[in-house]
Residue frames as qw, qx, qy, qz and C-alpha x, y, z in Angstrom:
[[0.084, -0.303, -0.537, -0.782, 4.73, 15.64, 18.61],
 [0.282, 0.130, 0.496, -0.811, 1.71, 17.44, 20.06],
 [0.422, 0.403, 0.794, -0.171, -1.83, 16.34, 19.51],
 [0.404, 0.773, 0.088, -0.482, -2.68, 19.19, 17.09],
 [0.126, 0.591, -0.676, -0.421, 0.27, 18.23, 14.80],
 [0.245, 0.016, 0.968, 0.057, -0.85, 14.57, 14.89],
 [0.434, 0.585, 0.581, -0.364, -4.43, 15.49, 14.11],
 [0.341, 0.754, -0.232, -0.511, -3.28, 17.66, 11.16],
 [0.018, -0.417, 0.859, 0.297, -1.12, 14.81, 9.82],
 [0.340, 0.246, 0.902, -0.101, -3.93, 12.26, 10.09],
 [0.417, 0.711, 0.426, -0.373, -6.40, 14.59, 8.35],
 [0.191, 0.736, -0.410, -0.504, -3.90, 15.46, 5.62],
 [0.344, -0.184, 0.896, 0.213, -3.31, 11.88, 4.66],
 [0.679, 0.468, 0.065, -0.561, -4.85, 11.04, 1.27],
 [0.789, 0.165, 0.532, 0.259, -4.79, 8.51, -1.53],
 [0.129, 0.782, -0.325, -0.515, -2.45, 10.04, -4.04],
 [0.910, 0.292, 0.294, -0.003, -2.43, 8.16, -7.36],
 [0.706, -0.146, 0.384, 0.577, 0.61, 7.38, -9.55],
 [0.410, 0.646, 0.382, 0.517, -0.48, 9.74, -12.40],
 [0.189, -0.969, -0.064, -0.148, 0.06, 12.62, -9.87],
 [0.758, -0.488, 0.138, 0.411, 3.67, 11.61, -8.98],
 [0.191, 0.908, -0.333, -0.167, 6.66, 13.61, -9.99],
 [0.880, 0.300, -0.294, 0.222, 9.74, 11.95, -11.54],
 [0.086, -0.724, 0.522, -0.442, 11.77, 11.91, -8.29],
 [0.672, 0.003, -0.729, 0.131, 13.25, 9.05, -6.39],
 [0.632, -0.723, 0.012, -0.277, 12.71, 8.43, -2.68],
 [0.129, 0.652, -0.686, 0.296, 15.89, 8.31, -0.65],
 [0.639, -0.025, -0.765, 0.082, 16.76, 4.96, 0.92],
 [0.142, 0.026, -0.655, 0.742, 16.92, 6.42, 4.41],
 [0.488, 0.014, 0.101, -0.867, 13.38, 7.74, 4.06],
 [0.734, 0.029, -0.574, -0.362, 12.22, 4.31, 2.77],
 [0.493, 0.004, -0.781, 0.384, 13.84, 2.62, 5.71],
 [0.124, -0.004, 0.494, -0.860, 12.08, 5.06, 8.12],
 [0.639, 0.004, -0.217, -0.738, 8.75, 4.38, 6.41],
 [0.747, -0.011, -0.657, -0.099, 9.26, 0.58, 6.74],
 [0.306, 0.052, -0.727, 0.613, 10.58, 0.87, 10.37],
 [0.366, -0.041, 0.295, -0.882, 7.48, 2.86, 11.36],
 [0.761, -0.029, -0.421, -0.493, 5.36, 0.15, 9.79],
 [0.570, 0.085, -0.770, 0.272, 7.24, -2.31, 12.08],
 [0.019, 0.027, -0.621, 0.783, 5.87, -0.49, 15.10],
 [0.555, -0.248, -0.353, -0.711, 2.22, -1.24, 14.38],
 [0.619, -0.301, 0.521, -0.505, 0.15, -2.94, 17.04],
 [0.559, 0.231, -0.771, -0.199, 0.45, -6.76, 17.00],
 [0.817, -0.379, 0.162, -0.403, -1.47, -9.24, 19.12],
 [0.945, -0.222, 0.217, 0.106, 0.80, -11.87, 20.66],
 [0.166, -0.759, 0.472, 0.417, 3.69, -10.13, 18.93],
 [0.799, 0.274, 0.515, 0.149, 3.15, -12.07, 15.68],
 [0.058, -0.645, 0.337, 0.683, 4.35, -9.13, 13.61],
 [0.708, 0.349, 0.613, 0.045, 2.55, -10.51, 10.47],
 [0.413, 0.876, -0.053, -0.244, 3.56, -7.71, 8.02],
 [0.678, -0.139, 0.484, 0.536, 5.99, -8.44, 5.23],
 [0.321, 0.855, -0.005, -0.407, 7.04, -6.12, 2.47],
 [0.720, 0.152, 0.435, 0.518, 8.57, -6.55, -0.99],
 [0.009, -0.816, 0.012, 0.578, 10.09, -3.29, -2.25],
 [0.664, 0.446, 0.436, 0.413, 10.17, -2.47, -5.90],
 [0.063, -0.870, 0.099, 0.479, 12.35, 0.37, -7.20],
 [0.046, -0.579, 0.625, 0.522, 14.28, 1.13, -10.40],
 [0.325, 0.222, -0.792, -0.467, 14.42, -1.75, -12.87],
 [0.032, 0.181, 0.965, -0.188, 12.26, -4.03, -10.75],
 [0.382, 0.458, 0.306, -0.743, 9.35, -1.63, -11.36],
 [0.444, 0.368, -0.559, -0.596, 9.53, -2.69, -15.08],
 [0.179, 0.011, -0.984, 0.004, 9.24, -6.33, -14.00],
 [0.179, 0.368, 0.703, -0.582, 6.23, -5.50, -11.80],
 [0.406, 0.463, -0.094, -0.782, 4.64, -3.52, -14.61],
 [0.401, 0.240, -0.764, -0.444, 4.90, -6.37, -17.04],
 [0.074, -0.120, -0.954, 0.264, 3.53, -8.79, -14.46],
 [0.257, 0.403, 0.499, -0.723, 0.58, -6.63, -13.69],
 [0.451, 0.422, -0.290, -0.731, -0.24, -6.04, -17.33],
 [0.344, 0.138, -0.896, -0.245, 0.02, -9.72, -18.17],
 [0.029, 0.215, 0.875, -0.433, -2.06, -10.70, -15.10],
 [0.384, 0.424, 0.225, -0.789, -4.81, -8.27, -16.15],
 [0.468, 0.373, -0.543, -0.589, -4.78, -9.58, -19.69],
 [0.347, 0.090, -0.930, -0.084, -4.78, -13.21, -18.71],
 [0.049, -0.272, -0.846, 0.455, -7.39, -12.92, -15.95],
 [0.333, 0.389, 0.171, -0.842, -9.94, -10.68, -17.63],
 [0.577, 0.403, 0.707, 0.063, -12.64, -12.28, -19.78],
 [0.352, 0.189, 0.486, 0.777, -12.53, -11.02, -23.41],
 [0.051, -0.740, -0.525, -0.417, -15.90, -9.24, -23.12],
 [0.402, -0.888, -0.164, 0.154, -14.62, -7.18, -20.06],
 [0.681, -0.154, 0.164, 0.696, -11.08, -6.54, -21.35],
 [0.196, 0.973, 0.112, -0.050, -10.24, -2.90, -21.94],
 [0.718, 0.365, -0.089, 0.586, -7.02, -1.90, -23.69],
 [0.014, -0.769, 0.170, -0.616, -6.93, 1.44, -21.77],
 [0.732, -0.626, 0.163, -0.213, -7.13, -0.43, -18.45],
 [0.937, 0.059, -0.011, 0.345, -4.30, -2.72, -19.60],
 [0.460, 0.579, -0.114, 0.664, -2.14, 0.30, -20.43],
 [0.341, -0.763, 0.154, -0.526, -3.05, 2.05, -17.15],
 [0.919, -0.393, 0.043, -0.005, -2.27, -1.09, -15.16],
 [0.846, 0.166, -0.031, 0.506, 1.18, -1.30, -16.74],
 [0.263, 0.699, -0.064, 0.662, 1.85, 2.37, -16.44],
 [0.550, -0.796, -0.068, -0.245, 1.16, 2.76, -12.70],
 [0.832, -0.402, 0.055, 0.378, 4.39, 1.09, -11.42],
 [0.603, 0.314, 0.161, 0.715, 6.41, 3.07, -14.02],
 [0.066, -0.805, -0.129, -0.576, 4.96, 6.33, -12.70],
 [0.710, -0.698, -0.084, -0.045, 5.93, 5.48, -9.19],
 [0.073, 0.755, -0.604, 0.243, 9.22, 6.07, -7.34],
 [0.024, -0.227, 0.935, -0.270, 8.55, 2.90, -5.35],
 [0.757, -0.203, -0.289, -0.551, 5.94, 0.19, -5.06],
 [0.141, -0.324, 0.850, -0.391, 5.73, -1.97, -1.96],
 [0.621, -0.201, -0.685, -0.324, 3.85, -5.28, -2.02],
 [0.461, -0.406, 0.439, -0.656, 1.91, -5.46, 1.26],
 [0.662, 0.025, -0.737, -0.137, 2.04, -9.05, 2.48],
 [0.641, -0.503, 0.322, -0.483, 1.04, -10.95, 5.55],
 [0.419, 0.246, -0.868, 0.103, 2.69, -14.00, 7.11],
 [0.762, -0.435, -0.227, -0.422, 0.10, -15.93, 9.11],
 [0.366, -0.556, 0.661, -0.347, 1.17, -17.12, 12.58],
 [0.423, 0.211, -0.862, -0.183, 2.09, -20.77, 12.04],
 [0.066, -0.146, -0.897, 0.413, 0.38, -21.79, 15.29],
 [0.256, -0.491, -0.531, -0.641, -2.79, -19.72, 14.39],
 [0.283, -0.269, -0.680, 0.621, -2.93, -18.48, 18.00],
 [0.183, 0.446, 0.247, -0.840, -5.09, -15.49, 16.93],
 [0.595, 0.631, 0.481, -0.127, -7.86, -15.03, 14.36],
 [0.569, 0.242, 0.396, 0.679, -6.63, -14.26, 10.87],
 [0.051, 0.891, 0.337, 0.300, -8.70, -11.06, 10.91],
 [0.470, -0.844, 0.042, 0.254, -6.49, -9.69, 13.71],
 [0.632, -0.237, 0.393, 0.624, -3.36, -10.30, 11.66],
 [0.331, 0.602, 0.468, 0.555, -4.90, -8.58, 8.59],
 [0.174, -0.956, -0.217, -0.099, -5.79, -5.69, 10.82],
 [0.592, -0.619, 0.206, 0.473, -2.17, -5.51, 12.15],
 [0.536, 0.118, 0.451, 0.703, -0.91, -5.34, 8.60],
 [0.109, 0.803, 0.407, 0.422, -3.43, -2.55, 7.79],
 [0.363, -0.920, -0.038, 0.143, -2.23, -0.59, 10.82],
 [0.625, -0.314, 0.337, 0.630, 1.37, -1.04, 9.60],
 [0.354, 0.480, 0.482, 0.641, 0.27, 0.44, 6.25],
 [0.146, -0.935, -0.286, -0.149, -1.36, 3.28, 8.05],
 [0.538, -0.698, 0.146, 0.450, 1.92, 4.00, 9.83],
 [0.544, 0.064, 0.464, 0.696, 3.63, 3.92, 6.41],
 [0.169, 0.752, 0.482, 0.417, 0.96, 6.22, 4.89],
 [0.316, -0.932, -0.159, 0.081, 1.34, 8.72, 7.71],
 [0.588, -0.493, 0.276, 0.579, 5.04, 8.73, 7.42],
 [0.452, 0.356, 0.527, 0.625, 4.78, 9.29, 3.69],
 [0.026, -0.903, -0.370, -0.215, 2.39, 12.19, 4.33],
 [0.456, -0.825, 0.041, 0.333, 4.93, 13.77, 6.78],
 [0.523, -0.287, 0.470, 0.650, 7.66, 13.52, 4.12],
 [0.357, 0.599, -0.098, -0.710, 5.41, 14.90, 1.37],
 [0.007, 0.148, -0.919, -0.366, 5.26, 11.58, -0.42],
 [0.707, 0.069, -0.067, -0.701, 1.97, 10.59, -1.99],
 [0.091, -0.143, 0.985, -0.030, 0.76, 7.00, -1.58],
 [0.715, 0.094, -0.176, -0.670, -2.02, 4.72, -2.69],
 [0.417, -0.136, 0.887, -0.147, -3.01, 1.16, -1.58],
 [0.661, 0.273, -0.356, -0.602, -4.37, -0.89, -4.52],
 [0.521, -0.130, 0.829, -0.158, -5.67, -4.51, -4.39],
 [0.594, 0.306, -0.460, -0.584, -6.23, -5.78, -7.86],
 [0.934, -0.100, 0.120, -0.322, -7.80, -9.28, -7.87],
 [0.895, 0.328, -0.262, 0.148, -4.87, -10.93, -9.56],
 [0.082, 0.695, -0.574, 0.425, -2.33, -9.76, -6.96],
 [0.743, -0.382, 0.415, -0.361, -3.69, -12.49, -4.64],
 [0.978, 0.143, 0.132, 0.079, -2.21, -15.10, -7.03],
 [0.429, 0.828, -0.315, 0.178, 1.13, -13.44, -7.37],
 [0.815, -0.539, 0.203, 0.064, 2.95, -15.70, -4.95],
 [0.842, 0.050, 0.221, 0.490, 5.72, -16.71, -7.32],
 [0.356, 0.749, 0.083, 0.552, 6.18, -13.28, -8.85],
 [0.269, -0.863, 0.146, -0.402, 6.53, -11.75, -5.38],
 [0.458, 0.344, -0.733, 0.366, 8.67, -14.48, -4.02],
 [0.634, -0.511, 0.154, -0.560, 6.24, -15.23, -1.20],
 [0.102, 0.296, -0.918, 0.245, 7.34, -17.73, 1.39],
 [0.377, -0.338, -0.861, -0.049, 5.22, -20.48, 2.92],
 [0.244, -0.626, -0.610, 0.419, 2.37, -18.92, 4.91],
 [0.044, -0.399, 0.002, 0.916, 2.60, -15.52, 3.24],
 [0.324, 0.643, 0.649, 0.247, 0.00, -13.84, 1.06],
 [0.206, 0.096, 0.128, 0.965, -0.21, -10.54, -0.67],
 [0.051, 0.666, 0.636, -0.387, -2.89, -8.01, 0.43],
 [0.334, 0.911, 0.241, -0.025, -2.12, -5.38, -2.14],
 [0.619, 0.280, 0.042, 0.733, 0.34, -2.89, -3.56],
 [0.245, -0.856, -0.211, 0.403, 1.43, 0.39, -2.02],
 [0.553, 0.580, 0.187, 0.568, 2.34, 2.86, -4.71],
 [0.417, -0.741, -0.125, 0.511, 4.57, 5.84, -3.63],
 [0.529, 0.405, 0.223, 0.712, 5.89, 8.97, -5.17],
 [0.135, -0.362, -0.203, 0.900, 6.47, 12.67, -4.48],
 [0.109, 0.622, 0.644, 0.432, 3.47, 14.78, -5.54],
 [0.069, -0.214, 0.091, -0.970, 2.15, 18.25, -5.28],
 [0.145, -0.411, -0.879, 0.195, -0.60, 17.65, -2.68],
 [0.104, 0.163, 0.156, -0.969, -2.07, 21.12, -2.90],
 [0.473, -0.032, -0.465, -0.748, -4.96, 19.84, -5.08],
 [0.418, -0.177, -0.889, 0.057, -5.99, 17.18, -2.57],
 [0.398, -0.324, 0.218, -0.830, -9.08, 17.86, -0.46],
 [0.160, -0.086, -0.970, 0.160, -10.46, 15.38, 2.00],
 [0.547, -0.258, -0.120, -0.787, -14.09, 14.88, 2.95],
 [0.195, -0.123, -0.947, 0.222, -15.72, 12.73, 5.65],
 [0.433, -0.592, -0.532, -0.424, -19.27, 12.42, 6.87],
 [0.341, -0.665, 0.266, -0.609, -20.30, 13.68, 10.30],
 [0.259, 0.215, -0.888, 0.312, -18.88, 11.52, 13.11],
 [0.403, -0.019, 0.550, -0.731, -22.07, 11.95, 15.17],
 [0.800, 0.219, -0.160, -0.535, -23.89, 9.86, 12.52],
 [0.701, 0.328, -0.633, 0.027, -21.44, 7.06, 13.09],
 [0.193, 0.181, -0.774, 0.576, -21.34, 6.81, 16.93],
 [0.626, -0.561, -0.378, -0.388, -23.72, 5.52, 19.44],
 [0.006, 0.476, -0.638, 0.606, -22.90, 6.35, 23.04],
 [0.656, -0.277, -0.690, -0.134, -23.89, 3.50, 25.33]]
């Protein structure tokens, strides 16, 4: 890939939300490519801290129910909104696939936890760019109650969930990106 194609791909990547997804499945070979590209993220001391739980088909219903119940059970009555409950339950069902983004901490804690979180985030960026290249929309969500979803997600000892990665084919023509001027964010030393 040349630099111009890479630049275009990076600048085309957007958060695409489940309500924009088409009713179309993602082929297993493409999902494996997305996950394999995640596996090539930078990792200090080769800890490879990323772990993924893939929800498709019937398991999306289970995830939907869990998320709805978690919202209902963890939201104070004065802040509870029925429309948010319905939206929370609907998002997995609108998706072709949802991947729980998890991190397994190095048992020896040889590097700071922040570096392992950063490695997982870079793995997700690789996933997101691969999705973009395939015309798949994606969105990383981190609802508060997902951090307590250990049992639901089947987390192993030392693992924790950092969010959910919703995926689905979408017409991306309506997506427009915007960033501030890089010169306002850089100091040359």
